[in-house]
ZADO-1210 file (C-alpha; in nm, 4 decimals, padded with zeros to 6 digits):
<atoms>
<atom x="-07.9667" y="05.2331" z="-05.3532" code="UNK" pos="1"/>
<atom x="-08.0324" y="04.8993" z="-05.1827" code="UNK" pos="2"/>
<atom x="-07.9958" y="04.5824" z="-05.3938" code="UNK" pos="3"/>
<atom x="-08.3005" y="04.4014" z="-05.5323" code="UNK" pos="4"/>
<atom x="-08.4676" y="04.1709" z="-05.2810" code="UNK" pos="5"/>
<atom x="-08.6030" y="03.8230" z="-05.3620" code="UNK" pos="6"/>
<atom x="-08.9194" y="03.7413" z="-05.1667" code="UNK" pos="7"/>
<atom x="-09.1788" y="03.4710" z="-05.2085" code="UNK" pos="8"/>
<atom x="-09.5199" y="03.6275" z="-05.2440" code="UNK" pos="9"/>
<atom x="-09.7322" y="03.9365" z="-05.2472" code="UNK" pos="10"/>
<atom x="-09.9924" y="03.9279" z="-04.9687" code="UNK" pos="11"/>
<atom x="-10.1168" y="04.2850" z="-04.9357" code="UNK" pos="12"/>
<atom x="-10.0443" y="04.5538" z="-05.1882" code="UNK" pos="13"/>
<atom x="-10.1284" y="04.9215" z="-05.2400" code="UNK" pos="14"/>
<atom x="-10.2625" y="04.9819" z="-04.8887" code="UNK" pos="15"/>
<atom x="-10.2357" y="05.2673" z="-04.6376" code="UNK" pos="16"/>
<atom x="-10.3031" y="05.1456" z="-04.2830" code="UNK" pos="17"/>
<atom x="-10.3900" y="05.4002" z="-04.0092" code="UNK" pos="18"/>
<atom x="-10.3216" y="05.3125" z="-03.6452" code="UNK" pos="19"/>
<atom x="-10.2977" y="05.4688" z="-03.3002" code="UNK" pos="20"/>
<atom x="-10.0944" y="05.3972" z="-02.9871" code="UNK" pos="21"/>
<atom x="-10.1531" y="05.4650" z="-02.6195" code="UNK" pos="22"/>
<atom x="-10.5210" y="05.5627" z="-02.6277" code="UNK" pos="23"/>
<atom x="-10.4756" y="05.7820" z="-02.9326" code="UNK" pos="24"/>
<atom x="-10.1938" y="06.0004" z="-02.7985" code="UNK" pos="25"/>
<atom x="-09.9774" y="05.8823" z="-03.0878" code="UNK" pos="26"/>
<atom x="-10.1138" y="05.8226" z="-03.4365" code="UNK" pos="27"/>
<atom x="-09.9501" y="05.6783" z="-03.7410" code="UNK" pos="28"/>
<atom x="-09.9820" y="05.5284" z="-04.0867" code="UNK" pos="29"/>
<atom x="-09.8067" y="05.2531" z="-04.2762" code="UNK" pos="30"/>
<atom x="-09.7805" y="05.2717" z="-04.6541" code="UNK" pos="31"/>
<atom x="-09.6960" y="04.9766" z="-04.8770" code="UNK" pos="32"/>
<atom x="-09.7347" y="04.9801" z="-05.2540" code="UNK" pos="33"/>
<atom x="-09.6090" y="04.7632" z="-05.5358" code="UNK" pos="34"/>
<atom x="-09.8503" y="04.7653" z="-05.8280" code="UNK" pos="35"/>
<atom x="-09.9395" y="05.1348" z="-05.8092" code="UNK" pos="36"/>
<atom x="-09.5847" y="05.2594" z="-05.7507" code="UNK" pos="37"/>
<atom x="-09.4474" y="05.0214" z="-06.0117" code="UNK" pos="38"/>
<atom x="-09.7024" y="05.1453" z="-06.2676" code="UNK" pos="39"/>
<atom x="-09.6127" y="05.5100" z="-06.2028" code="UNK" pos="40"/>
<atom x="-09.2372" y="05.4618" z="-06.2089" code="UNK" pos="41"/>
<atom x="-09.2362" y="05.2215" z="-06.5042" code="UNK" pos="42"/>
<atom x="-09.4470" y="05.4447" z="-06.7278" code="UNK" pos="43"/>
<atom x="-09.2038" y="05.7341" z="-06.6834" code="UNK" pos="44"/>
<atom x="-08.8873" y="05.5289" z="-06.7423" code="UNK" pos="45"/>
<atom x="-08.6776" y="05.7505" z="-06.5176" code="UNK" pos="46"/>
<atom x="-08.3256" y="05.6578" z="-06.4023" code="UNK" pos="47"/>
<atom x="-08.3265" y="05.4327" z="-06.0971" code="UNK" pos="48"/>
<atom x="-08.1961" y="05.7038" z="-05.8640" code="UNK" pos="49"/>
<atom x="-08.4857" y="05.9303" z="-05.9611" code="UNK" pos="50"/>
<atom x="-08.7333" y="05.6454" z="-05.9146" code="UNK" pos="51"/>
<atom x="-08.6142" y="05.5857" z="-05.5579" code="UNK" pos="52"/>
<atom x="-08.6760" y="05.9456" z="-05.4491" code="UNK" pos="53"/>
<atom x="-09.0041" y="05.9747" z="-05.6411" code="UNK" pos="54"/>
<atom x="-09.1238" y="05.6478" z="-05.4856" code="UNK" pos="55"/>
<atom x="-09.0450" y="05.7836" z="-05.1400" code="UNK" pos="56"/>
<atom x="-09.2275" y="06.1084" z="-05.2234" code="UNK" pos="57"/>
<atom x="-09.5329" y="05.9036" z="-05.3267" code="UNK" pos="58"/>
<atom x="-09.5251" y="05.7276" z="-04.9889" code="UNK" pos="59"/>
<atom x="-09.4978" y="06.0563" z="-04.7987" code="UNK" pos="60"/>
<atom x="-09.7773" y="06.2285" z="-04.9921" code="UNK" pos="61"/>
<atom x="-10.0060" y="05.9254" z="-04.9623" code="UNK" pos="62"/>
<atom x="-09.9640" y="05.8927" z="-04.5856" code="UNK" pos="63"/>
<atom x="-10.0302" y="06.2627" z="-04.5284" code="UNK" pos="64"/>
<atom x="-10.3059" y="06.2977" z="-04.7872" code="UNK" pos="65"/>
<atom x="-10.4992" y="05.9954" z="-04.6635" code="UNK" pos="66"/>
<atom x="-10.5305" y="06.1673" z="-04.3234" code="UNK" pos="67"/>
<atom x="-10.7558" y="06.4409" z="-04.4691" code="UNK" pos="68"/>
<atom x="-11.1022" y="06.4377" z="-04.3125" code="UNK" pos="69"/>
<atom x="-11.2736" y="06.5805" z="-04.6210" code="UNK" pos="70"/>
<atom x="-11.2808" y="06.5332" z="-04.9979" code="UNK" pos="71"/>
<atom x="-10.9750" y="06.7121" z="-05.1247" code="UNK" pos="72"/>
<atom x="-10.6258" y="06.6890" z="-05.2643" code="UNK" pos="73"/>
<atom x="-10.2850" y="06.6855" z="-05.0995" code="UNK" pos="74"/>
<atom x="-09.9779" y="06.7757" z="-05.3046" code="UNK" pos="75"/>
<atom x="-09.6143" y="06.7408" z="-05.2071" code="UNK" pos="76"/>
<atom x="-09.3910" y="06.9442" z="-05.4386" code="UNK" pos="77"/>
<atom x="-09.0143" y="06.9773" z="-05.4191" code="UNK" pos="78"/>
<atom x="-08.8190" y="07.2350" z="-05.6185" code="UNK" pos="79"/>
<atom x="-08.4420" y="07.2061" z="-05.6155" code="UNK" pos="80"/>
<atom x="-08.1318" y="07.3360" z="-05.7920" code="UNK" pos="81"/>
<atom x="-07.9823" y="06.9864" z="-05.7754" code="UNK" pos="82"/>
<atom x="-07.9812" y="06.7102" z="-06.0384" code="UNK" pos="83"/>
<atom x="-08.3504" y="06.6488" z="-05.9600" code="UNK" pos="84"/>
<atom x="-08.5140" y="06.9907" z="-05.9919" code="UNK" pos="85"/>
<atom x="-08.8803" y="06.8958" z="-05.9487" code="UNK" pos="86"/>
<atom x="-09.0770" y="06.6225" z="-05.7704" code="UNK" pos="87"/>
<atom x="-09.4561" y="06.6225" z="-05.7472" code="UNK" pos="88"/>
<atom x="-09.6812" y="06.3632" z="-05.5830" code="UNK" pos="89"/>
<atom x="-10.0520" y="06.4420" z="-05.5987" code="UNK" pos="90"/>
<atom x="-10.2907" y="06.2503" z="-05.3671" code="UNK" pos="91"/>
<atom x="-10.6683" y="06.2814" z="-05.4065" code="UNK" pos="92"/>
<atom x="-10.9039" y="06.1408" z="-05.1436" code="UNK" pos="93"/>
<atom x="-10.9894" y="05.8715" z="-05.0736" code="UNK" pos="94"/>
<atom x="-10.6934" y="05.6983" z="-05.2372" code="UNK" pos="95"/>
<atom x="-10.5795" y="05.8187" z="-05.5811" code="UNK" pos="96"/>
<atom x="-10.2147" y="05.9039" z="-05.6467" code="UNK" pos="97"/>
<atom x="-10.0140" y="06.0367" z="-05.9408" code="UNK" pos="98"/>
<atom x="-09.6563" y="06.1663" z="-05.9602" code="UNK" pos="99"/>
<atom x="-09.3752" y="06.2818" z="-06.1853" code="UNK" pos="100"/>
<atom x="-09.0244" y="06.4291" z="-06.1765" code="UNK" pos="101"/>
<atom x="-08.7999" y="06.6620" z="-06.3753" code="UNK" pos="102"/>
<atom x="-08.4259" y="06.6137" z="-06.3669" code="UNK" pos="103"/>
<atom x="-08.0982" y="06.6974" z="-06.5404" code="UNK" pos="104"/>
<atom x="-08.0074" y="06.3685" z="-06.7008" code="UNK" pos="105"/>
<atom x="-07.6395" y="06.4471" z="-06.7510" code="UNK" pos="106"/>
<atom x="-07.5954" y="06.5079" z="-06.3770" code="UNK" pos="107"/>
<atom x="-07.7862" y="06.1908" z="-06.2837" code="UNK" pos="108"/>
<atom x="-07.5659" y="05.9858" z="-06.5149" code="UNK" pos="109"/>
<atom x="-07.2583" y="06.1439" z="-06.3559" code="UNK" pos="110"/>
<atom x="-07.3450" y="05.9488" z="-06.0385" code="UNK" pos="111"/>
<atom x="-07.4116" y="06.2505" z="-05.8225" code="UNK" pos="112"/>
<atom x="-07.4808" y="06.1389" z="-05.4663" code="UNK" pos="113"/>
<atom x="-07.6904" y="06.4317" z="-05.3517" code="UNK" pos="114"/>
<atom x="-07.9769" y="06.4479" z="-05.5987" code="UNK" pos="115"/>
<atom x="-08.1631" y="06.7295" z="-05.4231" code="UNK" pos="116"/>
<atom x="-07.9780" y="07.0568" z="-05.3800" code="UNK" pos="117"/>
<atom x="-08.0964" y="07.3871" z="-05.2363" code="UNK" pos="118"/>
<atom x="-08.4637" y="07.4642" z="-05.2718" code="UNK" pos="119"/>
<atom x="-08.7935" y="07.4155" z="-05.0929" code="UNK" pos="120"/>
<atom x="-09.0655" y="07.1654" z="-05.0153" code="UNK" pos="121"/>
<atom x="-09.4292" y="07.2751" z="-05.0406" code="UNK" pos="122"/>
<atom x="-09.7256" y="07.0870" z="-04.8944" code="UNK" pos="123"/>
<atom x="-10.0571" y="07.2049" z="-05.0397" code="UNK" pos="124"/>
<atom x="-10.4082" y="07.1084" z="-04.9310" code="UNK" pos="125"/>
<atom x="-10.6822" y="07.1765" z="-05.1850" code="UNK" pos="126"/>
<atom x="-11.0179" y="07.1736" z="-05.0055" code="UNK" pos="127"/>
<atom x="-11.2234" y="07.1965" z="-05.3237" code="UNK" pos="128"/>
<atom x="-11.4335" y="07.4608" z="-05.4918" code="UNK" pos="129"/>
<atom x="-11.4921" y="07.7887" z="-05.3108" code="UNK" pos="130"/>
<atom x="-11.2478" y="07.6949" z="-05.0363" code="UNK" pos="131"/>
<atom x="-10.9087" y="07.8533" z="-04.9843" code="UNK" pos="132"/>
<atom x="-10.6051" y="07.6328" z="-05.0304" code="UNK" pos="133"/>
<atom x="-10.3645" y="07.5813" z="-04.7421" code="UNK" pos="134"/>
<atom x="-09.9921" y="07.5684" z="-04.8151" code="UNK" pos="135"/>
<atom x="-09.6899" y="07.5188" z="-04.5952" code="UNK" pos="136"/>
<atom x="-09.3397" y="07.5739" z="-04.7320" code="UNK" pos="137"/>
<atom x="-09.0038" y="07.4810" z="-04.5848" code="UNK" pos="138"/>
<atom x="-08.6461" y="07.4888" z="-04.7066" code="UNK" pos="139"/>
<atom x="-08.4869" y="07.1645" z="-04.8208" code="UNK" pos="140"/>
<atom x="-08.2634" y="07.0283" z="-04.5476" code="UNK" pos="141"/>
<atom x="-07.9358" y="06.8564" z="-04.6348" code="UNK" pos="142"/>
<atom x="-08.0735" y="06.7639" z="-04.9773" code="UNK" pos="143"/>
<atom x="-08.2765" y="06.4984" z="-04.7972" code="UNK" pos="144"/>
<atom x="-08.6481" y="06.4197" z="-04.8239" code="UNK" pos="145"/>
<atom x="-08.7015" y="06.2998" z="-04.4666" code="UNK" pos="146"/>
<atom x="-08.5020" y="06.5858" z="-04.3094" code="UNK" pos="147"/>
<atom x="-08.7047" y="06.8342" z="-04.5145" code="UNK" pos="148"/>
<atom x="-09.0305" y="06.6726" z="-04.4029" code="UNK" pos="149"/>
<atom x="-08.9211" y="06.7058" z="-04.0385" code="UNK" pos="150"/>
<atom x="-08.8531" y="07.0741" z="-04.0993" code="UNK" pos="151"/>
<atom x="-09.2009" y="07.1151" z="-04.2484" code="UNK" pos="152"/>
<atom x="-09.3712" y="06.9536" z="-03.9493" code="UNK" pos="153"/>
<atom x="-09.1696" y="07.1627" z="-03.7061" code="UNK" pos="154"/>
<atom x="-09.2266" y="07.4943" z="-03.8870" code="UNK" pos="155"/>
<atom x="-09.5789" y="07.4567" z="-04.0262" code="UNK" pos="156"/>
<atom x="-09.7606" y="07.1918" z="-03.8247" code="UNK" pos="157"/>
<atom x="-09.5688" y="07.2031" z="-03.4944" code="UNK" pos="158"/>
<atom x="-09.6451" y="06.8345" z="-03.4475" code="UNK" pos="159"/>
<atom x="-09.3647" y="06.6049" z="-03.3254" code="UNK" pos="160"/>
<atom x="-09.3131" y="06.3535" z="-03.6065" code="UNK" pos="161"/>
<atom x="-09.1046" y="06.0442" z="-03.6764" code="UNK" pos="162"/>
<atom x="-09.0792" y="05.9139" z="-04.0314" code="UNK" pos="163"/>
<atom x="-08.9175" y="05.6349" z="-04.2315" code="UNK" pos="164"/>
<atom x="-08.9385" y="05.6016" z="-04.6131" code="UNK" pos="165"/>
<atom x="-08.8057" y="05.3350" z="-04.8495" code="UNK" pos="166"/>
<atom x="-08.8222" y="05.2463" z="-05.2175" code="UNK" pos="167"/>
<atom x="-08.6481" y="04.9748" z="-05.4131" code="UNK" pos="168"/>
<atom x="-08.6831" y="04.6838" z="-05.6517" code="UNK" pos="169"/>
<atom x="-08.8216" y="04.3479" z="-05.5430" code="UNK" pos="170"/>
<atom x="-08.8244" y="04.0213" z="-05.7373" code="UNK" pos="171"/>
<atom x="-09.0973" y="03.7631" z="-05.6820" code="UNK" pos="172"/>
<atom x="-09.0392" y="03.4017" z="-05.7745" code="UNK" pos="173"/>
<atom x="-09.1215" y="03.3528" z="-06.1403" code="UNK" pos="174"/>
<atom x="-09.1877" y="03.7237" z="-06.1966" code="UNK" pos="175"/>
<atom x="-08.9982" y="04.0267" z="-06.3157" code="UNK" pos="176"/>
<atom x="-08.8533" y="04.2809" z="-06.0765" code="UNK" pos="177"/>
<atom x="-09.0955" y="04.5509" z="-05.9684" code="UNK" pos="178"/>
<atom x="-09.0685" y="04.8738" z="-05.7752" code="UNK" pos="179"/>
<atom x="-09.1959" y="04.8742" z="-05.4168" code="UNK" pos="180"/>
<atom x="-09.2370" y="05.1774" z="-05.1937" code="UNK" pos="181"/>
<atom x="-09.2970" y="05.1752" z="-04.8202" code="UNK" pos="182"/>
<atom x="-09.3274" y="05.4202" z="-04.5360" code="UNK" pos="183"/>
<atom x="-09.4268" y="05.4594" z="-04.1743" code="UNK" pos="184"/>
<atom x="-09.5042" y="05.7774" z="-03.9827" code="UNK" pos="185"/>
<atom x="-09.5677" y="05.8513" z="-03.6145" code="UNK" pos="186"/>
<atom x="-09.7117" y="06.1795" z="-03.4847" code="UNK" pos="187"/>
<atom x="-09.7706" y="06.2990" z="-03.1304" code="UNK" pos="188"/>
<atom x="-10.1257" y="06.4254" z="-03.1358" code="UNK" pos="189"/>
<atom x="-10.2642" y="06.7486" z="-02.9824" code="UNK" pos="190"/>
<atom x="-10.5472" y="06.7455" z="-02.7290" code="UNK" pos="191"/>
<atom x="-10.8775" y="06.9367" z="-02.7524" code="UNK" pos="192"/>
<atom x="-10.6979" y="07.2603" z="-02.6654" code="UNK" pos="193"/>
<atom x="-10.4537" y="07.1986" z="-02.9533" code="UNK" pos="194"/>
<atom x="-10.1734" y="07.1316" z="-02.7078" code="UNK" pos="195"/>
<atom x="-09.9478" y="06.8301" z="-02.7573" code="UNK" pos="196"/>
<atom x="-10.0571" y="06.5481" z="-02.5285" code="UNK" pos="197"/>
<atom x="-09.7954" y="06.5073" z="-02.2570" code="UNK" pos="198"/>
<atom x="-09.6954" y="06.1429" z="-02.2710" code="UNK" pos="199"/>
<atom x="-09.3245" y="06.1720" z="-02.3238" code="UNK" pos="200"/>
<atom x="-09.2449" y="05.8188" z="-02.2097" code="UNK" pos="201"/>
<atom x="-09.4720" y="05.6678" z="-02.4743" code="UNK" pos="202"/>
<atom x="-09.3452" y="05.9024" z="-02.7443" code="UNK" pos="203"/>
<atom x="-08.9794" y="05.8476" z="-02.6641" code="UNK" pos="204"/>
<atom x="-09.0203" y="05.4698" z="-02.6447" code="UNK" pos="205"/>
<atom x="-09.2210" y="05.4299" z="-02.9646" code="UNK" pos="206"/>
<atom x="-08.9934" y="05.6563" z="-03.1685" code="UNK" pos="207"/>
<atom x="-08.6919" y="05.4571" z="-03.0504" code="UNK" pos="208"/>
<atom x="-08.8716" y="05.1382" z="-03.1514" code="UNK" pos="209"/>
<atom x="-08.9402" y="05.2905" z="-03.4917" code="UNK" pos="210"/>
<atom x="-08.5651" y="05.3334" z="-03.5343" code="UNK" pos="211"/>
<atom x="-08.5421" y="04.9520" z="-03.5462" code="UNK" pos="212"/>
<atom x="-08.7531" y="04.9279" z="-03.8644" code="UNK" pos="213"/>
<atom x="-08.5458" y="04.8064" z="-04.1568" code="UNK" pos="214"/>
<atom x="-08.5502" y="04.8947" z="-04.5233" code="UNK" pos="215"/>
<atom x="-08.6363" y="04.5314" z="-04.6036" code="UNK" pos="216"/>
<atom x="-08.9409" y="04.5333" z="-04.3740" code="UNK" pos="217"/>
<atom x="-09.0888" y="04.8373" z="-04.5464" code="UNK" pos="218"/>
<atom x="-09.0583" y="04.7006" z="-04.9004" code="UNK" pos="219"/>
<atom x="-09.1554" y="04.3408" z="-04.8142" code="UNK" pos="220"/>
<atom x="-09.5221" y="04.3108" z="-04.9167" code="UNK" pos="221"/>
<atom x="-09.5443" y="03.9673" z="-04.7529" code="UNK" pos="222"/>
<atom x="-09.5086" y="04.1468" z="-04.4187" code="UNK" pos="223"/>
<atom x="-09.8442" y="04.3172" z="-04.3733" code="UNK" pos="224"/>
<atom x="-09.9018" y="04.6278" z="-04.1644" code="UNK" pos="225"/>
<atom x="-10.0658" y="04.4417" z="-03.8749" code="UNK" pos="226"/>
<atom x="-09.7705" y="04.2080" z="-03.8349" code="UNK" pos="227"/>
<atom x="-09.5206" y="04.4927" z="-03.8563" code="UNK" pos="228"/>
<atom x="-09.7134" y="04.6858" z="-03.5909" code="UNK" pos="229"/>
<atom x="-09.7157" y="04.3796" z="-03.3676" code="UNK" pos="230"/>
<atom x="-09.3393" y="04.3474" z="-03.4017" code="UNK" pos="231"/>
<atom x="-09.2922" y="04.7106" z="-03.3063" code="UNK" pos="232"/>
<atom x="-09.5658" y="04.8131" z="-03.0640" code="UNK" pos="233"/>
<atom x="-09.7507" y="04.5083" z="-02.9275" code="UNK" pos="234"/>
<atom x="-09.7055" y="04.6328" z="-02.5687" code="UNK" pos="235"/>
<atom x="-09.8443" y="04.9809" z="-02.6327" code="UNK" pos="236"/>
<atom x="-10.2231" y="04.9570" z="-02.6740" code="UNK" pos="237"/>
<atom x="-10.2193" y="04.9500" z="-03.0552" code="UNK" pos="238"/>
<atom x="-10.5413" y="05.0093" z="-03.2489" code="UNK" pos="239"/>
<atom x="-10.5461" y="04.9382" z="-03.6226" code="UNK" pos="240"/>
<atom x="-10.8124" y="05.1107" z="-03.8334" code="UNK" pos="241"/>
<atom x="-10.9652" y="05.0209" z="-04.1695" code="UNK" pos="242"/>
<atom x="-10.7033" y="05.0266" z="-04.4459" code="UNK" pos="243"/>
<atom x="-10.7272" y="05.2674" z="-04.7376" code="UNK" pos="244"/>
<atom x="-10.6848" y="05.1172" z="-05.0844" code="UNK" pos="245"/>
<atom x="-10.4492" y="05.3037" z="-05.3154" code="UNK" pos="246"/>
<atom x="-10.4923" y="05.3391" z="-05.6911" code="UNK" pos="247"/>
<atom x="-10.3054" y="05.5113" z="-05.9719" code="UNK" pos="248"/>
<atom x="-10.5346" y="05.7701" z="-06.1268" code="UNK" pos="249"/>
<atom x="-10.4663" y="06.0848" z="-06.3275" code="UNK" pos="250"/>
<atom x="-10.7242" y="06.3620" z="-06.3230" code="UNK" pos="251"/>
<atom x="-10.6236" y="06.5140" z="-06.6569" code="UNK" pos="252"/>
<atom x="-10.8851" y="06.5887" z="-06.9244" code="UNK" pos="253"/>
<atom x="-10.9165" y="06.7889" z="-07.2424" code="UNK" pos="254"/>
<atom x="-11.1278" y="07.0499" z="-07.0620" code="UNK" pos="255"/>
<atom x="-10.8559" y="07.0979" z="-06.8009" code="UNK" pos="256"/>
<atom x="-10.5897" y="07.1249" z="-07.0699" code="UNK" pos="257"/>
<atom x="-10.7929" y="07.3880" z="-07.2555" code="UNK" pos="258"/>
<atom x="-10.8354" y="07.5815" z="-06.9315" code="UNK" pos="259"/>
<atom x="-10.4610" y="07.5594" z="-06.8642" code="UNK" pos="260"/>
<atom x="-10.3803" y="07.6919" z="-07.2113" code="UNK" pos="261"/>
<atom x="-10.5623" y="08.0170" z="-07.1316" code="UNK" pos="262"/>
<atom x="-10.2704" y="08.1105" z="-06.9042" code="UNK" pos="263"/>
<atom x="-10.0122" y="08.0575" z="-07.1823" code="UNK" pos="264"/>
<atom x="-09.8596" y="08.3461" z="-07.3755" code="UNK" pos="265"/>
<atom x="-09.8733" y="08.3573" z="-07.7550" code="UNK" pos="266"/>
<atom x="-09.5054" y="08.2650" z="-07.7690" code="UNK" pos="267"/>
<atom x="-09.5711" y="07.9651" z="-07.5442" code="UNK" pos="268"/>
<atom x="-09.8578" y="07.8552" z="-07.7681" code="UNK" pos="269"/>
<atom x="-09.6435" y="07.8946" z="-08.0779" code="UNK" pos="270"/>
<atom x="-09.3733" y="07.6711" z="-07.9297" code="UNK" pos="271"/>
<atom x="-09.6141" y="07.3786" z="-07.8864" code="UNK" pos="272"/>
<atom x="-09.8110" y="07.4163" z="-08.2087" code="UNK" pos="273"/>
<atom x="-09.7671" y="07.1445" z="-08.4723" code="UNK" pos="274"/>
<atom x="-09.9563" y="07.1503" z="-08.8050" code="UNK" pos="275"/>
<atom x="-10.2188" y="07.3874" z="-08.6706" code="UNK" pos="276"/>
<atom x="-10.2769" y="07.1913" z="-08.3503" code="UNK" pos="277"/>
<atom x="-10.1595" y="07.2754" z="-08.0006" code="UNK" pos="278"/>
<atom x="-09.9934" y="06.9586" z="-07.8734" code="UNK" pos="279"/>
<atom x="-09.9442" y="06.9210" z="-07.4989" code="UNK" pos="280"/>
<atom x="-09.8593" y="06.6215" z="-07.2853" code="UNK" pos="281"/>
<atom x="-09.9815" y="06.5484" z="-06.9329" code="UNK" pos="282"/>
<atom x="-09.6672" y="06.5218" z="-06.7207" code="UNK" pos="283"/>
<atom x="-09.8383" y="06.2822" z="-06.4785" code="UNK" pos="284"/>
<atom x="-09.9626" y="06.0127" z="-06.7169" code="UNK" pos="285"/>
<atom x="-09.7919" y="06.0961" z="-07.0467" code="UNK" pos="286"/>
<atom x="-10.1150" y="06.1315" z="-07.2445" code="UNK" pos="287"/>
<atom x="-10.0903" y="06.3620" z="-07.5460" code="UNK" pos="288"/>
<atom x="-10.3660" y="06.6163" z="-07.6083" code="UNK" pos="289"/>
<atom x="-10.4303" y="06.7991" z="-07.9358" code="UNK" pos="290"/>
<atom x="-10.6259" y="07.1243" z="-07.9312" code="UNK" pos="291"/>
<atom x="-10.7243" y="07.3048" z="-08.2512" code="UNK" pos="292"/>
<atom x="-10.5633" y="07.6454" z="-08.2574" code="UNK" pos="293"/>
</atoms>
């Protein structure tokens, strides 16, 4: 994990910025979040190593989910046999995010380097009532989030993609440290016939330029998306679109909990019953619900 960074001020926070390059043949998004990511990670009180990967998962899910052209939900879920066995980041249009993780604390404490083992990554698009969900699944690659995302895009989307994710702690003058997550994604877009637009020079050049992005640039909120894009792609016909504001929002409710309980077995219900009440906690926000048995 990178050391904490000391920077002067927070200019733009909790924003996803869409952009395009070369007359729309390459599209991308920049994600930067401090308050929202810090709220999510702080409420869970996970170990720092878990926070880093969950923060990166939030960035990935937010960039992909904010590209939906309809009201819906995008979920990135990772199941693994490693120290971290579950990561979920749930993005709801236009800009709501929630997330949580499950992990084996004894293995995290043991300073295991590879926190994700064998398993799979699932990307699910929920298009709403009376619409069928779409899901793409890929195997985890090298226990690495970015490598697994590349595998997903190659297998399920068949869209050339370049991606950079970061998450770490930042300290502002006179303030406490806070978690910051950042990300940037480039994708080579298909034409009207769903064929990848042939502009290899632009794609090769811009992906090489993306390799120059640093960890510090992605978690520095004083460097806004427009300035970062100018640093990278000012010679490549860059168009920046209206930013999408991110917020931390959980969609849990007592009605949803009661509906969920209908799928539980009697033994499951018995295990979570206390003094005649079924007690269940929302994994995303930590809120406790009591339902009369």
